[in-house]
Each structure stands twice: as C-alpha cells, then as structure tokens.
C-alpha positions in Angstrom: 0.0 0.0 0.0 2.9 2.4 0.8 4.4 1.8 -2.7 1.0 2.7 -4.2 0.3 5.7 -2.1 3.8 7.2 -2.0 5.5 6.0 -5.1 2.6 5.4 -7.5 3.2 1.7 -8.1 0.1 -0.2 -9.1 -0.8 -2.7 -6.4 -1.5 -6.4 -6.9 -4.8 -7.9 -7.9 -6.2 -8.0 -4.3 -5.6 -4.4 -3.5 -6.5 -3.2 -7.0 -9.9 -5.0 -6.6 -10.4 -3.5 -3.1 -9.3 0.0 -4.2 -11.7 -0.1 -7.2 -14.7 -1.4 -5.2 -14.6 -4.7 -7.0 -15.9 -7.0 -4.3 -16.0 -10.2 -6.4 -12.4 -9.5 -7.5 -11.2 -8.8 -3.9 -12.8 -11.9 -2.5 -11.6 -14.0 -5.4 -8.0 -12.8 -5.2 -7.7 -12.7 -1.4 -5.5 -15.1 0.6 -7.0 -16.5 3.8 -5.6 -13.6 5.9 -6.9 -10.9 3.7 -10.2 -12.6 3.2 -10.7 -12.6 7.0 -9.6 -9.0 7.3 -11.4 -7.6 4.3 -13.9 -5.5 6.3 -11.0 -4.0 8.4 -9.0 -3.2 5.2 -12.0 -1.5 3.6 -12.7 0.5 6.7 -9.1 1.6 6.9 -9.1 2.7 3.3 -12.3 4.7 3.7 -11.1 6.4 6.8 -7.4 6.9 6.0 -6.8 7.3 2.3 -7.3 10.6 0.5 -10.3 10.9 -1.7 -9.2 10.5 -5.3 -6.9 7.6 -4.5 -9.5 4.9 -4.6 -13.0 4.2 -5.8 -12.6 3.5 -9.5 -9.8 2.2 -11.7 -9.4 5.5 -13.5 -8.8 7.2 -10.1 -6.1 4.6 -9.3 -4.4 5.3 -12.7 -4.6 9.0 -12.1 -3.1 8.6 -8.6 -0.2 6.5 -10.0 0.4 9.1 -12.7 0.2 11.8 -10.1 -2.4 13.6 -12.2 -2.7 17.2 -11.0 0.0 16.6 -8.4 -2.5 14.9 -6.1 -0.1 12.1 -5.0 2.8 14.6 -4.6 0.6 16.8 -2.4 -0.4 13.8 -0.3 3.3 12.7 0.1 4.3 16.3 1.1 1.5 16.4 3.8 2.7 13.0 5.2 6.3 14.1 5.2 5.5 17.4 6.9 3.4 15.6 9.5 6.3 13.1 10.2 8.7 16.0 10.6 6.3 17.8 12.9 5.8 14.7 15.0 9.6 14.2 15.3 10.1 17.9 16.3 7.3 17.7 18.9 8.7 14.5 20.3 12.1 16.0 20.6 10.6 19.1 22.3 8.8 16.8 24.7 12.0 15.0 25.5 13.8 18.3 26.1 11.0 19.5 28.3 11.0 16.3 30.3 14.8 16.4 30.7 15.4 13.3 28.6 
C-alpha cells in the first residue's frame, strides 16, 4: 500500500480490486488472511486514504500518474506531519529532561 500511495506503483490484484470497489475480485484474489480482514481493510481505506486515490480504476491510474499533483501533495503532507511529530517528540524529551 505504501508503494501505491507514495511511489505510485500499481498494487497487486487483491488491493487493486479493493481500491476499485470490485468485491468479487477482492474476494476471489484474497488469501486467507486478507479474506478474513477484508472489512477492516476496507474500513481503513475509507477512513485513512485521501479521496481521489480509490473508488474507480481511473482514479487509481490518475493517482499513480500523479495527475494534477495529487499524489505529490499527499506525500508532502505526510512528510510534513512526520517532521512535525519528530520535532514535537524532541521538544517533549527536552521539556522532560530526557
């Protein structure tokens, strides 16, 4: 999933089916672990992924191609948040005398 979201690599058949709302394809290509966790995976996608990165095959292709810079913008937000979390954690360590 990281390679898809960050680098724009097309995922395998299971994730492609999930990301494109292809229930039959997702169930048919899932291994036993993914089959059991399909509701959790779908919930995570709906609650965590940016709109425009899933829903239809064309949206996936646009995401991978970084159409309109949408993937680049997402990656920048993620990187900025990581840096901010590191800085906040360092400040907390300093404030606690660690």
